[in-house]
N, C-alpha and C positions, 0 to 999 in steps of 0.2 A: 503494500500500501504506500503511494506516496505521501510526502508531508502535506500536501494540501488535501488529499482525500480523507487523511486522519485528521486534519483539522475541521473539515466539514462533518466528520462523524463526532467528533469532541464538542462541536456545537450543538449538533442534535441531541446528544447524550445529556449536555447540561440544561437543554430545554424543557426535555420531557419531564413532567412532575406527576402526570396522573394517567392512570389507564382504568378503563371499566371492562369488566368481562360479564356476559350473561351466559349462563349454563344451567338448564333445568336439573341437570344430575350432578351438581356441585355439592361436595361434602367437606366438612373441615375435620381432617382427619388427624388424630395425634400420633400416628406412627412415626417413629424415629427413622432418620434416613441418612445415607451415607453415599455421597457421589451418586445421587439419584435413586440408589437401590434401597428397599425396605430392609430393616434390620429384625432380627428375631427378638421379641420382647419376652421377659421372665417375669413369673409370678410367684410371689412368696406366699406362704401360707397365710390365712387369716386368724389362725389360733381358735376360730370357733366353729369349725367344721366338724360333723360327726364322725366322720373317718378322717381323724386327724392324723396328718402324716408326719414321719421324723423329719428333722432339718436336711437329711442327706436327699431325702425322696423330693424335697421342694426346690431347693437351691437349683437355680440353672433350669427348672422345668420350662420347656417352650410353650409359648402361647402361639396359636394361629393368626397369623396377621391378614387381614382381608386385603386382597389386590385389586386395584380398581379395574373394572372392566373397560373396553375400549370408549364407552360412550359417557363414562363417569370421570369427574374432575376432581382433583385433589385440590381443594381452594386454599388449604394452607401452604402447600407446597408452592402454589402458583404466587400467592401473595408475599411469601417469605423471599421468593426469587426475586420479584420486583422491588422488594425493600431493600434488598442487599445493594441495589443500584440507585438507591434514594428516590424510588418511584411508588406514589401510593396506589395500590391497585385495590379496586372494589369488584366485589364477586356479587351479584345479584341472580337470585332465583326465582325466574318468573313465574307466577302463578295464575295471572289475571286472564282476561280475555284476550283474543287475537289482536283486536284494536287497541285496546289497553296496553299490551306489550309493545306494539308498533310505536305507540306516543312514548312509552317509558324509554324505549332505546334510542329514539331520534332526539329524545329531550336531554337524556344523560349524555349522550355523544356530544352535544355541544359543550359541555363542561370538561370534558376528558381530552387528553392529547392523543390517547389511543384507544381503540374500540376493539374488544377481541369477543367474537360471537360463536357460540356452537350453532351448527346448523339446523340441529333436531332441538327446538325449544317445545318440549312437551307435545302437541299435536300440530304445531305450526312451524313454518321456518321464517328467518328474519327478513327474508327478501323483500317484503313490503316496506319494511323498516328502512332498509338500505336505499330503496328508491326514493322514499321521503326525504331521507338526509341528503341524498344528491339533489332533489327538486329544491330543499330550502338553500342549501350552499349555492346553487346557481341562481336563484332568486336574488341573493344578495352580492352577486358579483364573484362568487366562488370562495372557498375556505380549504386550506391545507387540511388533509383528512387522510388516515391511514386507519383502514379495517382489516382485521384479522380473522378469517374463518378458522377456528380451532375445533376440529371435529374429526371424527372416525368415518365419516361419509365419504363418497366418492369424490374427489376433488374435479375429476372432468365433468361429472353430471352437475355438480354444484356449480362450477363456475361458468359452465356453457348456459345453465338457467338464468344465472345472474347477469351475463353478458346480454342475453336478450332483453333483460328488464331495465340494463341502465345504458343502453348504447344510444338510446335517444339524449342522453346528457353528456354524450362525448366521450364514453368510456370504449376502450378497445381492448380485446382479449388477445393475450399471446399464448397461441397454442401449446408453445412448448413448455412453457414454465407454468402455464395456467394463472397468471396474473393479469388483473384488470388495471388499466391505467388511464385514468381521466385528466381533463385539463388541471386540476389541483388536487387529486386525490389518487389513492392505490388502494386496492383490495387484493389480499394475497390469501392463500391457503395452506395452512400447517396441519398435518395429521397428530392427534393427540397421542401420547404414549400409552399403551395397555391393550392396544387392539391385537386380537389373536393374527390376523391377516391385515397389516397396514396397507391401505390403498393408495397412500400418498407418504410424502417425506415427513418422517416422524421428528417431532421437535420435542425433547424433554422440557418439563416445567422450568428447570434452571438454564436452559438454553433459550428459553422465549424471550427474556427482556433483551438479550443481545441482538437477537434476529429483528426484533420490533424495531431496535435502534438503527440497524442496517437498513432496514426497508424504508424507515421514516428519513434516513439520510438521501435514499435515492429521489426524495421529494425536494430537499433543500441542498442538494450539491451545487454549489456556485458562489461566489464572492458576495453577491448582493443577498440572497437568502441566507446565507451564514452571518452577514452583517445584521440583517433583520433579527435572526434568531438571537444573537448576542444583545441586541438592543432590548428585546422583549425578555430575555432572561434576566438582565440585569434589573429592569422594572419590576419583575417578579419578587426578586430576591431582596429588593428595597422597599416593596410595597408596605410592610408594616413600619418602616421608618417613614415613609411618606406620610402615613396615617396619623404617625404620632407628631408630624410636622404641623398639623392643622388640629391642634386639641380645641375642647369646647370652650376654653379660656379665652379664645379669640372670637367667639360669637358676639359678643358687646361690642368689640372694636368694629366687627365688620357690619353690624346693625347701626352703628354711629355712623360709618361711612355711608350706608345706604340712606340714613335719615339727612344727611348734610350735603349730597350731591343734589343738583336741581332736578335732575330726572332719576328716580329710585332705580329704575330699570338699568342704569349704567353699572349699577354694582354689580351685576349679573356677569357682564363682559369683564369687568375689573377682577372678579374673582377667577375666571377662566384663564386670563392672561397670567395669573400667578401660578395656576396650575400647570400651564404650559412652560413657564419659565423654570419652575421646580424640576419637572420632568426632563426639559432640555439640558439643564445643568448637570442632572444625575448622568445622563449619556454622555455629555459632553467631558465630564471629569473622571469618567472611569472607563476611559480608552476605547470606547466603541468604534471610534474613527480608525483605529489601529487594523479593525477588520479587514480594511481595505488598503493597508499600507503598501509600500512600493513592493516590498518581498513577496507578498501574496499576489500582486498584481503580475509579478515577473514569473512567479510559478505558474499562474494561470495561462500566460502565454506559451511557456514550455510545454505545458500539458496539452495545450491544443495543437501544438507542432504546426504552426502557421506559415513560416517561413524558415529559410537556411540559416546557418549560425550567424553570419554577418548581419543580416537584416535583423534577427533576434537580438543581437547586441545594441543595434540602434534603437529598438524599441525599449531595450532595458534601460538604456541611456535617457531617453526622454520621460520614462516612467519614474526615474530615480531623482534626476537633476535639474536643478533651477536653471534656466535657458531661456533669454529672451529672443533668441535666434532659431527657436525650434523648428522653424519653417525650413530653413537650411538643411537640418537633419532630414526631415520628411521628403524633401525634394531629392536628396539623395537616396533614400529609402526607395521611393519610387522612378528613380532614374529619371527625374525631369526636372531640369533647372528653371523652366518657367512656369511652374506648377503655383496656380494663385491659392490663396488660403482657403477660399470655400471648397475648391476642388479637393484639397489636401483633407480637409474633414470628410469629405465623402469617401476618398479612398482609403482612408484608416477605418471607417466603419466597414467596408467591403472588405477589408483584410481580416477584420476582428470577427467577421461573421462568415468567413470562408468555409468554415465546416457546417454553418446553418444559415445559408443565404435566405431562406424563406423567413428567418426571424428577423431580418434586418428592419422592414419597413415598420413593423409592429413595435421594435424595440425603440424606434425613431418615436412613434407615437406615445408609447407608454411613459418613456423618461421626460418626454415635453410636458405630458400631462401632470407627471409627480412634481416636476420642478417649477411648473407655472401656476397651478391650480391649489387652492385649500381644498375646495369640494366640487364635484360637478355633477350633472344629470344622472349619471351611472353610479354615484356613491351612495352608501347606505347612510341615510339621514332620517332621524326620528320626529324632528320637528321643522316647520316651515321656516325656508331663509327670510332674511330680512334685506331690503334695499338699501344699500351703503356702497361706499366707496370702493370699487373694484368689482361690483355685481356685473356679470355678464348677462345679458338678455338678447331675445331675438323677436322681431316684430314681422308678422305675415309668415308666409309659408312657400315653398317651392321657389320659382324664379324670382319672386317678389320679397324673398326674405332680406330681413336687413338686421345686422347685427351690431349691438352696442354696448358699450362701457360706461356705468354709472360713474361720475366724476364728483359727486357730492362729498365734502369732506366728511369724517367719521362724526366729527361733532357737531355737523349740521343734519346729520341723519336721524337724529332724535328731536324728541319736543316737537314732533308733527302733529298739529292740530286734527281732530277728527272731523272737524266741521269744514275747515277752510283748505287744510291741506298746506303743500310747500312745494316750489318748483325745484325739480331735480335735473342738474345738467348732465347730459350724456354726449360721449363722442363716438362717432361711426367708426366702425372696423370693416375693412375691405376683405372679402372672403376670396379664396382662390381653390380651385377644385383639386389641385396637386401641388407637389413640391416640385419647383421649376428651378433649375440651376441659377437663373439670373433673378429670380423672385426674392422679395423681402418678406420675411415671416417674423412675427413677434410672438405669437402663441399658436396654440391649438386647443380646440374643446370638441366635446361630443355633443353633437345635434341628434338626441336619440341614438341610433346605432350608427350613424355617419360622423365620420372625423371631418372636422373644418379647419382649415389652417387660416389665420388671420393676421392681418397687418393694421396698426393703428394709424388712423389720419390724424396726426397730432398737430392740426393747425385750426385755428378758431373758425374756419369757415365750416368745418364739419361738426361743430357743437351744435347741439338742440336741447331744449328743455321741455320737460312734461310735469304736469301737477299731480301729485299723490297725496292722499289722506292717510292721517295715522290710524291705527287698527281700533283704537277706542279713545274714550276719554282718559283713561288711567294707563293704557298701554300706548303711548304716544311715538310710534314708530311704524313704518309702512312693512308689512308682513305679507307674503304671497299666499295664494289661496290654491289648494289641489283641486285639480280638475282632471279626471282621466287619466292618474297616473304622473301627470306634470304639474308643476307650480308656475302659477302667473300672478304678475302685478297688473292690477287695473288702473288706467288714467283716463278718466271718463268712459269714453266709448272704445278706447285703444287699449290693446291688451299686448303684454310682454312676456314673453315665456322666460322662466329662469333657466340659464344654462350652467352657472358656476360661479366661482369667486375666485379671482385673481390673489395669489400670494401678495401680501401688503408691499413687498419691494418691487416686484414687477408693476404693480399697480401705479406706485409712486414714481418709476421711472417714466411711465408714459405721461403721468400728469407732468413731470418736471420738463419733458420734452415740448409738451403744449405750453409751459410757462415761459420756457426759453423762448419759443417762437412769437409769443405774445410780446415778450420784452425785446424782441429784435428791433434795433433802431435804424430807419431808413434815412441816410443823410447823402448830401451832394458834397463830394469833395474831389481832390485832384486824382483823377484815375490811375496814373502812373504811380502815386504814392499807395492808394489803395491797393494795388496789383502786389506791392512789394509788402504789405503787412502781414504779419503771422496769421496763419488761418487756425481757427478752432479745431481741436482734435489732432 
């Protein structure tokens, strides 16, 4: 195993903390075990038996130990095996109706890192529960999920049946390994120990935790997945410290703040900002950024085998060292001295996705969304968005669609009267159907299932204003209304569909470009002198 692969597995092992197992034949056995084998127990005389035996007859008298059959589960052996790895494993014996068991499995799976299911649960199978889990996960944009079928059933029959049930959710069956792989999930089959004639690969209880970690690692092998695991693991480990940071003794101070600010609703965002700061500081000061340091990025390049030793050395150099003239290194790498900066970025991406070219365009989209937006129409949100600085909206549909960004300062996005409302300024965003070599792009958004690339028209002539009223007399802010799975802001008879929220830095840059344009001073001067002046940028 390479150092990078070992790192991926280490991050997965550190992340996994909980597992839930459903088996109707689970029993908590008190049998002593050594190396996975049952030991012979001895029974001493109780001293009260009518046919009292002598000490020599009782000492070392063997007691028969019940050996579990193939469909039974030794809950003690299983939970202790996971406990040795620092993983809390719960074993559930379902006894309810088929519908109730399905609900129980799908509900508890949401709280567990790993789900282990026997295929025979009394008179039902967990098939419907797995389908529901896949449906629920897809509905919220996908969740990383490992499901292990731990059974004495025939793996070919089980996985073939499951494949038919979940293929609509993007799962594909590997007929050689009998594994199901989905966009964000894996379903694997292991045979229980104890079967007289095992029909699949037998995995002992003490082996199951390590096998589970290896299977989970297949879902998270990659620099960014490992970094995300590191971040979430750190937050988990510091959860109780974070809770202690916000004791009840602060209640009075917070309430005083809410009393004192003109709009009490501002206090809610004030607290969210504090939460974000604490979590961000936790990640920043505990080395999460080291998950993608130069050493690991170089190891990724080596593992992918993208080019020969000389070009690999050039990549290692640009990944490791500060250099204002990196463009020259890239021109040498691609053997083109005239290569301009934008073409360099395209060629770098093409090289890095040489082994997976079909992923290139989607990677451009996904990282653009992550780096530009706080939330968008495909995000999982529980409360209606508010209209404020950086809100992205669309008016109309089809060929008449217009994209706009709200330019109202945050401090002016509150205290909006429910009767008269307030004018909100917007700047027009120009949409392009594709990423062109000579096009200018500021951001991309999701408009339903469609990806739209946008350019900000940061000039006063593209500004427009619309009046919006506050939600209520007490809640003096503009809140979107949910209509047919989308959120809308209404301004009189005009309707604007909410598409997302720009990150504050990105929105501020567009606002600064607009402000700079407004402040541009037009004067007449000696043209020869103007041509010799230092140009901005």
